[in-house]
C-alpha positions as CSV (number, residue, x, y, z in Angstrom):
1,X,-19.7,-12.2,2.4
2,X,-18.8,-9.1,1.0
3,X,-17.3,-9.8,-2.2
4,X,-13.5,-9.1,-2.4
5,X,-12.9,-6.5,-5.2
6,X,-10.0,-4.5,-6.7
7,X,-8.5,-1.2,-6.5
8,X,-7.3,0.5,-9.6
9,X,-4.2,1.9,-9.2
10,X,-2.7,4.6,-11.9
11,X,0.8,5.4,-11.3
12,X,1.7,6.8,-14.7
13,X,2.9,10.8,-14.9
14,X,0.4,12.0,-17.6
15,X,-2.1,9.0,-17.8
16,X,-5.8,9.6,-18.6
17,X,-8.8,7.5,-17.1
18,X,-12.1,7.7,-18.6
19,X,-15.2,6.2,-19.2
20,X,-16.1,4.0,-21.9
21,X,-19.7,1.9,-21.4
22,X,-19.6,0.6,-18.2
23,X,-15.5,0.3,-18.3
24,X,-12.7,2.0,-16.9
25,X,-10.3,2.7,-19.4
26,X,-6.6,4.2,-18.8
27,X,-4.8,5.7,-21.5
28,X,-1.1,7.1,-22.4
29,X,-0.4,9.4,-24.9
30,X,-3.5,8.5,-26.7
31,X,-2.8,4.7,-26.5
32,X,-5.5,2.2,-24.6
33,X,-3.1,0.4,-21.4
34,X,-5.8,-0.9,-19.5
35,X,-9.7,-1.6,-19.2
36,X,-11.3,-2.6,-15.8
37,X,-15.4,-3.6,-15.9
38,X,-17.1,-1.3,-13.1
39,X,-18.4,-4.2,-11.2
40,X,-15.2,-5.5,-10.5
41,X,-13.7,-2.6,-8.9
42,X,-14.6,-1.0,-5.4
43,X,-12.2,2.0,-5.6
44,X,-9.7,4.0,-8.0
45,X,-6.3,5.2,-6.8
46,X,-4.6,7.9,-8.5
47,X,-1.0,8.7,-8.0
48,X,0.5,12.3,-9.2
49,X,-0.9,14.3,-12.4
50,X,-3.3,12.0,-13.9
51,X,-6.3,13.2,-15.8
52,X,-9.7,12.1,-15.1
53,X,-12.8,12.6,-17.3
54,X,-16.2,14.3,-15.9
55,X,-17.7,11.1,-17.3
56,X,-15.7,8.8,-14.9
57,X,-16.0,10.9,-12.0
58,X,-19.8,10.9,-12.0
59,X,-19.8,7.3,-12.9
60,X,-17.8,6.3,-10.2
61,X,-20.1,8.1,-7.8
62,X,-22.8,6.2,-9.5
63,X,-21.1,2.9,-9.1
64,X,-20.2,3.6,-5.0
65,X,-16.6,3.8,-6.1
66,X,-14.2,6.3,-4.7
67,X,-11.5,8.0,-6.5
68,X,-8.4,8.7,-4.3
69,X,-5.7,11.2,-5.3
70,X,-2.5,10.8,-4.2
71,X,0.5,13.1,-5.4
72,X,3.4,11.4,-7.0
73,X,5.2,11.0,-3.4
74,X,1.8,8.6,-1.9
75,X,0.8,11.4,-0.2
76,X,-2.9,12.1,0.7
77,X,-4.4,14.8,-1.2
78,X,-8.2,14.2,-1.9
79,X,-10.7,11.8,-2.1
80,X,-13.6,11.8,-4.3
81,X,-17.2,9.8,-3.6
82,X,-20.6,9.9,-4.2
83,X,-23.6,10.2,-1.9
84,X,-22.8,8.6,1.7
85,X,-25.9,6.7,3.1
86,X,-24.8,6.0,6.8
87,X,-27.0,4.1,9.0
88,X,-28.1,7.3,11.3
89,X,-29.0,4.9,14.2
90,X,-25.9,3.2,13.9
91,X,-24.2,6.5,13.6
92,X,-26.2,7.9,16.7
93,X,-24.6,4.7,18.6
94,X,-21.3,5.8,17.7
95,X,-21.4,8.7,18.8
96,X,-22.5,7.9,22.2
97,X,-19.9,5.1,22.7
98,X,-17.5,7.9,21.3
99,X,-17.9,9.5,24.7
100,X,-16.9,6.7,26.5
101,X,-14.7,4.4,24.8
102,X,-12.5,3.0,27.3
103,X,-13.6,-1.2,26.1
104,X,-13.6,-0.4,22.5
105,X,-10.1,1.5,23.0
106,X,-8.8,-1.7,25.0
107,X,-9.9,-4.3,22.3
108,X,-7.9,-2.2,19.7
109,X,-4.8,-1.5,21.4
110,X,-4.9,-5.5,22.6
111,X,-5.0,-6.5,18.8
112,X,-2.3,-4.1,18.0
113,X,0.3,-5.0,20.4
114,X,-0.5,-8.7,20.4
115,X,0.1,-8.6,16.4
116,X,3.3,-6.1,16.8
117,X,4.2,-9.2,19.3
118,X,3.5,-12.1,17.0
119,X,5.6,-10.4,14.0
120,X,8.8,-10.2,16.3
121,X,7.6,-14.0,17.3
122,X,7.4,-15.1,13.7
123,X,10.8,-13.1,13.2
124,X,12.8,-14.7,15.7
125,X,10.9,-18.4,14.6
126,X,11.9,-18.1,11.1
127,X,15.0,-16.7,11.2
128,X,16.4,-16.4,14.5
129,X,19.0,-18.9,14.0
130,X,20.5,-16.7,11.4
131,X,20.3,-13.5,13.3
132,X,23.3,-12.6,15.8
133,X,23.0,-12.7,19.6
134,X,22.6,-9.6,20.1
135,X,19.7,-9.3,17.6
136,X,18.1,-12.6,19.0
137,X,18.3,-11.3,22.3
138,X,16.8,-7.9,21.7
139,X,13.8,-9.5,19.9
140,X,13.1,-11.5,23.1
141,X,13.3,-9.0,25.2
142,X,10.9,-6.9,23.4
143,X,8.6,-9.4,22.9
144,X,8.6,-10.3,26.7
145,X,7.7,-6.6,27.6
146,X,5.3,-6.6,24.8
147,X,3.7,-9.4,26.4
148,X,3.9,-7.4,30.2
149,X,2.2,-4.4,28.5
150,X,-0.7,-6.8,27.2
151,X,-1.4,-8.0,30.8
152,X,-1.1,-4.5,31.8
153,X,-3.9,-3.4,29.5
154,X,-5.9,-6.3,30.1
155,X,-6.0,-5.3,33.8
156,X,-6.3,-1.6,33.5
157,X,-9.2,0.2,34.5
158,X,-11.3,3.2,32.9
159,X,-8.3,5.5,32.1
160,X,-8.3,6.0,28.5
161,X,-5.2,8.0,28.7
162,X,-3.2,5.3,30.3
163,X,-4.5,2.9,27.4
164,X,-3.2,5.4,24.9
165,X,0.2,5.5,27.1
166,X,0.7,1.8,26.8
167,X,-0.2,1.4,22.9
168,X,2.6,4.6,22.4
169,X,5.2,2.3,24.8
170,X,4.5,-0.8,23.0
171,X,5.2,0.9,19.3
172,X,8.4,2.4,20.7
173,X,9.5,-0.8,21.6
174,X,8.2,-2.7,18.7
175,X,10.2,0.0,16.5
176,X,13.1,0.3,18.3
177,X,14.1,-3.8,17.5
178,X,12.3,-3.6,13.9
179,X,15.4,-3.0,12.3
180,X,16.7,-6.9,13.5
181,X,14.0,-8.2,11.5
182,X,15.8,-7.2,8.2
183,X,18.2,-9.5,7.1
184,X,19.9,-8.1,4.0
185,X,23.3,-6.6,4.1
186,X,22.4,-3.2,2.0
187,X,23.5,-0.3,4.4
188,X,20.8,1.9,2.8
189,X,18.0,-0.6,3.6
190,X,18.4,-0.5,7.2
191,X,15.8,1.2,9.5
192,X,16.9,3.3,12.7
193,X,13.5,4.3,13.9
194,X,10.2,6.0,12.7
195,X,10.2,9.1,10.8
196,X,6.7,10.0,8.7
197,X,6.9,13.7,7.5
198,X,8.7,13.0,5.5
199,X,10.3,9.5,5.5
200,X,13.7,9.6,5.9
201,X,14.9,6.2,4.7
202,X,13.6,3.3,2.3
203,X,11.9,1.6,5.0
204,X,9.6,4.5,6.3
205,X,8.8,5.2,2.8
206,X,7.5,1.9,2.8
207,X,5.8,1.6,5.8
208,X,3.9,5.4,5.3
209,X,3.2,4.6,1.8
210,X,1.1,1.3,2.7
211,X,-0.3,3.0,5.7
212,X,-1.5,5.4,3.4
213,X,-3.5,2.6,1.6
214,X,-4.4,0.9,4.3
215,X,-6.4,3.9,5.9
216,X,-8.0,4.6,2.8
217,X,-9.2,0.6,2.6
218,X,-10.3,1.1,6.4
219,X,-12.6,4.1,5.7
220,X,-14.1,2.7,2.6
221,X,-15.2,-0.3,5.0
222,X,-16.5,1.9,7.9
223,X,-18.5,3.5,5.3
224,X,-19.9,0.4,3.9
225,X,-20.9,-0.7,6.9
226,X,-22.8,2.8,7.7
227,X,-20.0,4.2,10.5
228,X,-18.6,7.7,10.7
229,X,-15.1,7.3,9.5
230,X,-14.1,10.8,11.1
231,X,-15.5,9.9,14.8
232,X,-13.1,7.2,16.4
233,X,-12.1,6.3,19.9
234,X,-8.8,5.6,20.2
235,X,-7.8,8.7,17.8
236,X,-9.4,11.9,19.1
237,X,-11.5,13.6,17.0
238,X,-9.8,16.2,14.4
239,X,-11.2,18.3,11.5
240,X,-10.4,16.6,8.5
241,X,-8.9,13.4,10.4
242,X,-10.9,9.9,9.5
243,X,-10.1,8.6,13.5
244,X,-12.1,5.7,12.5
245,X,-10.3,4.4,10.0
246,X,-7.3,5.2,12.0
247,X,-8.4,3.0,14.8
248,X,-9.3,0.5,12.2
249,X,-5.9,0.3,10.9
250,X,-4.1,-0.1,13.9
251,X,-4.9,-3.3,14.6
252,X,-4.2,-4.7,11.0
253,X,-1.0,-2.7,10.1
254,X,1.7,-5.0,11.5
255,X,0.6,-7.8,9.8
256,X,-1.0,-6.2,6.7
257,X,1.7,-3.5,5.8
258,X,4.6,-4.1,8.4
259,X,5.1,-8.0,7.4
260,X,4.8,-7.0,3.3
261,X,7.8,-4.4,4.1
262,X,9.8,-6.7,5.4
263,X,8.8,-9.5,2.7
264,X,9.8,-7.4,0.2
265,X,13.1,-6.0,1.3
266,X,14.2,-9.4,2.8
267,X,13.3,-11.3,-0.5
268,X,15.4,-8.4,-2.2
269,X,12.3,-7.2,-4.4
270,X,12.6,-3.6,-3.5
271,X,16.5,-2.6,-2.8
272,X,18.2,0.9,-3.3
273,X,17.5,1.4,-6.6
274,X,13.7,1.5,-5.9
275,X,14.1,4.8,-3.9
276,X,15.3,8.3,-4.8
277,X,16.6,11.0,-1.8
278,X,14.7,14.7,-2.6
279,X,16.0,18.0,-0.9
280,X,16.1,17.7,2.8
281,X,16.9,14.0,2.8
282,X,13.2,12.9,2.0
283,X,13.1,9.5,0.5
284,X,10.5,8.1,-1.6
285,X,9.9,5.1,-4.0
286,X,10.7,5.4,-7.8
287,X,7.9,4.7,-10.2
288,X,9.1,1.1,-10.6
289,X,9.6,0.6,-7.1
290,X,6.0,1.9,-6.3
291,X,4.6,-0.4,-8.9
292,X,6.5,-3.4,-7.5
293,X,4.9,-2.2,-3.8
294,X,1.2,-2.1,-5.5
295,X,1.4,-5.3,-7.1
296,X,2.7,-7.2,-4.0
297,X,-0.1,-5.1,-1.8
298,X,-2.9,-6.3,-4.2
299,X,-1.4,-9.9,-4.0
300,X,-1.0,-9.9,0.0
301,X,-4.8,-8.6,0.5
302,X,-5.9,-12.3,-1.7
303,X,-3.9,-14.1,1.1
304,X,-6.6,-15.9,3.2
305,X,-6.4,-16.2,6.6
306,X,-8.7,-17.9,9.7
307,X,-10.3,-14.9,11.4
308,X,-10.5,-15.9,15.0
309,X,-13.8,-14.6,16.1
310,X,-15.8,-15.7,13.1
311,X,-13.8,-19.0,12.7
312,X,-13.8,-18.8,9.3
313,X,-11.1,-18.2,6.5
314,X,-11.1,-14.8,5.0
315,X,-8.8,-12.7,2.3
316,X,-6.9,-10.3,4.2
317,X,-8.1,-7.7,2.1
318,X,-11.5,-7.9,3.5
319,X,-10.9,-8.1,6.9
320,X,-11.2,-4.3,7.5
321,X,-14.6,-4.5,6.5
322,X,-15.1,-7.4,8.5
323,X,-13.6,-5.9,11.8
324,X,-15.8,-2.6,10.7
325,X,-18.6,-5.3,10.6
326,X,-17.8,-6.4,14.1
327,X,-17.6,-2.8,15.2
328,X,-21.2,-1.9,14.2
329,X,-22.7,-4.8,15.5
330,X,-20.9,-4.4,18.9
331,X,-22.4,-0.7,18.8
332,X,-26.0,-2.2,18.3
333,X,-25.9,-4.4,21.2
334,X,-25.5,-7.7,19.2
335,X,-22.1,-8.1,20.4
336,X,-21.2,-7.8,24.3
337,X,-17.6,-6.5,22.8
338,X,-15.6,-5.6,20.0
339,X,-13.7,-8.4,18.8
340,X,-10.1,-7.6,17.6
341,X,-8.5,-9.4,14.6
342,X,-5.5,-11.4,16.1
343,X,-3.1,-12.5,13.9
344,X,-1.6,-16.3,14.7
């Protein structure tokens, strides 16, 4: 089993990251604030203007750590990594499968829609009695329709556009009722629909930020097993887009990201004070809000769940790696199909 390593997040503007022996050291105004041994890290994420020493960049490349640069609002800017040692035979199989990816796409879509439905059903089970009749009815109807779409996907033939259409239809249904899963009475924390570039409310700001982090983890997982993160199946190829990482993220984000957003809001760990509105209506996390979210994200990744295919418990943070491993086994011919990760 691959060891669950940590991601070091540096979020303070003006901080400096440098190498000291076999450690990554963070200083602020010359004062050491954090020291982490390299063997405990798998990646480093820097938010905003953070200085990185050349020695630190070199050490990260040698250790196989990636350094990801986000702007202070959480938008991806760049990625620094050392030599990539992908398995050429595995990648040839991946490229060949991408020409006719219907069954892999079907598995990804089944996993995503099933997990979206589970999020709605869990909300009904845990808090349905507290919700009004209209909210319960909307959630029950959406869950039933997602079940119908799942059966349609299972029976669908070889039309990949139909599978992509079903995925889009399910996403629209899911986000149409997402606000009913929010139980706080803060008007600023309501959700009126998905907005991305830029996010226009706090819920979208949280979703977008976590999806960025999850994409990074899925890309690292794909590279760890030798896959090409740019060549996907559900997501079409586009220059500069990590299509395979986005594919792997789809079935995981309802559980790893969406559920975490709901928990942080419903438990009042994040509220209106943790967000700021910019020109044009864009909403982003404050520095304190980002720290709260990143702490919760790391804790979430340490939670263990039973992997339905392997029959073993594993930390949620390892699920992207396990799914990339399952995909590589399928591409090699060791598995008849790619088994999606179903949340129970």
